N, C-alpha and C positions, 0 to 999 in steps of 0.2 A: 504494499500499499504506499505508494510514493506520491500520490496526488497532494498538491498543496491545498491547504484549507483556507478558504476565503473568510475574512471577517474575524480571524482569531485575534483576541486581545487577552492580556492578563487582567482579570477583573479589578485587581487592586492597584493597577497602574494609575498614577496621578498625572500622566502625560497624555496628550490628545492624539498622538500618533502611535502606530505599532512600531516594533523594532524593525528598522528598514532592512537589516541584514539577517533577520531571523528566518531560517528555513523551517517551516512547520509542516510536518507530515503526520499522517494518522497514527503510525506506529509510536512516534514520540509522544503525541497527545495521550494515547491509550496508556502507555507505560507511566508517564508522569502523573496522570490522574489516578491511576490504580495503585501506585506505590504509596506505602504508608510509613514515612520515616519516623513518626511518633516523636519521642523526646530526643532522638539522636542529635548529637552536636558536632560530630566529625563524619562528614559525608564525602564520598568519592564518586565522580561521574567519569566512567571509562569510555573514551571515544566521544567526547562532549560535542564535537562539531561546532555549531554556532552558539552553543550554550543553552539550548532549549530546556533540556532536562535539569540542568543545574539551576536555572532560574526558576523553574517550576518547584524544585525542592526548596529554594530560598523562600518562596511564597508560603510553603507548607511547614517549614521547620521553625524551631524556637529562635528567639532573638539572638541568642549566643551561638547559634550554629555556624559552622564554617564548611563551605562546600568547595571542594577542589576538583576542577575539571581538567582532564588531560586528553591530548590528541596528538597524533603524529603529523598532522597537517598544520603547518605554521599559519597559513591563510585562515583556516578555520578558527584557530586560537585568537588571531587578530580580531575576527568577527565576534567571537565570544566575549572578548574583553570590551569591545565597543558596546555590545548588547548589555553586558553587566553594568557598565557605567550609566546606561540610560534607564535601568530599572530601579525600583525603590529600595533594593537591598544590596547595593554594591559592596558594602563592608563584609557581607557574608561570603563573597565569591572571589575565587582566585583561579587562574588558569596557567597551564604550562604546556609547551611542546615536549611531550614525553611519552614513549611507549610504556604500556603497563609493565612490561618485563623489566624496565629500568627503575621502577618505583623502589625506593629504599626498603630493605627488608624489615627495618624496625618501625615502619609506618603502618599503623593499624587504624581501621575505620569502623564506625558503628553501623554504617549504612552505605552500601555500594549499589550503584545503578549502572546499567549499560543497555544501549540499543545497539547490539553488536553487528558486525558484518556477518551475513550468513548465506550469501549466494556463492555458488561455485563459478569462478570466472571462466569465460570461454577460452579455449586454447587458440593460440595464434594471435596475430595482430589484425585489428580491424581498421579500415579507413574511417576518417571523421564523418564521411557521408553515410556510413552504414548505420542503420537504425539501432543496432546493438552497441555502437561505439560509446565508450566512456573515457573521460579524461583520467589521468593517473590518480588524481585525488578522489574522484568519485568512485573509481574502482576500489581504492583502499577502503573507502567508507562502506561500500556495499558488498564486498566480496571477502572470501576467506584467505586471500593471499597473505595478508599482513598479520592476521590474528585468527587462529582457528579456535573452536570451542574448547578443545582440550587445553590449549595454552591459556585461554581465558579462565577456565575453572581452576587451573593450577595457580595462576596469579592471584585470583580472588581468594583462594584458600589461604594464601600466605599473608594477605593484608587485611583480612576480615577479623575483627575482634571476636573473642570467644562467644559473646552474646549477640553478635551482629547479624545483619540480614543482607542478602544479595538479591536484587530484583533485575529481571531482564525480560525481553520479548523475543520470541523465536517463531519460525514457521510452525504451523500445526503438524507438519509432516516431519519435523526434526526427530530422528529416530534415536532411541536409547539415551535420551538426554538425562534421565534420572540415573541410569547406570553410569554414565560418564561423570556426572557430578559426584556420585557416591564413591567413585574410584579416587576422588580427591578429597573425600571427607566432607562433602556438602550434600544436604538432604532437602528435597522439595517439601516445603511447608504448605504452600498455597498455589493453586493453578486455576486460571480462568481461560476457558476455551472461547475464542473470539470468532464470531460468524458475521459475514457481511450481511446476509439475510437468513431468516429462520430456515428456509428450505434449501440452503446451500451448505456445502461441507465447511468445516472449521478452516480458517485461514491463518490464525495465529494462536499462540499460547503465551499468556502472561504468567511469569514464574517467580516465586519467592523461595530462596534457599537459605538455610542456616547450617550450623555445625551440629545440630541436634536432630535426631530421628524421631518423627511423630507421624500420626496419621495425616494424610494430605487432605486439605480442604479444597474441594473442587466446585466450580460453578461455571455457568455459561453467560456470555454477553453477546447480544445481537446488535449490530450497529444501525442497520437500516430496516425500516418497515417495508412491507410489500409495496407500498405506494411510493417508496423512494426517499422518504424523509428520515430524520434521525429517530431512533426508538427512544422511548421514555427512559429505559435503563441506561442507554448511552448518554442521554442528556443529564441524567442524575449523576453519573460518574464524572462527567467532564464539566459540570456547571460552574465550578470554581474558576474556569479558564475561558469561558465564552460569555461575552456580554449578552448575546441573543438567546442564551439558555436560562 
């Protein structure tokens, strides 16, 4: 789901314009709305991009919270810094050009979030005129070339505090994700299956992991009604971030 969402605003913004550089997609909105940071004060956004999830967490987190966003794309971090400066919570936010594998081993976080790359890149080079062509930075953001799920889980396990949570969004078809996480000492606590419409197959899964093994809480979320509008459940989930909800 890569479609840009028109009319997106943070409800608590005291500025009249939206963030000009903010790239807003359905996956990010779903994850940022679904995530529950609670009282967490040390938060990490892996692959922050333009800072969308980090700023959503800033809106939802305690006043003393510090959110650290990292990305391997310097241009994305520049956008994230700009967007953070324009939002009401700049003191909560900081960003760095840094791969998760280079995060200091002694850094631990209460709450980690990621909208990770999960598409397998096409082999070979494509011409810019090809419909499937992607720039290098977009390929890094969307594909598994620079960070696969095994590497992500291993890195999260190392920097997640003992009581911490890791939240992410993946395709519904992602196979054996629970087994992969468990191999790194992470256990699914909560899963929401996301459907574009009620009569369609699931397209995404929202996931919350921790270092403790419990029964998994599962539910479903349908984004659109049969008539094409947003469902009541989607509006309720995302209403903190849409003025028209």
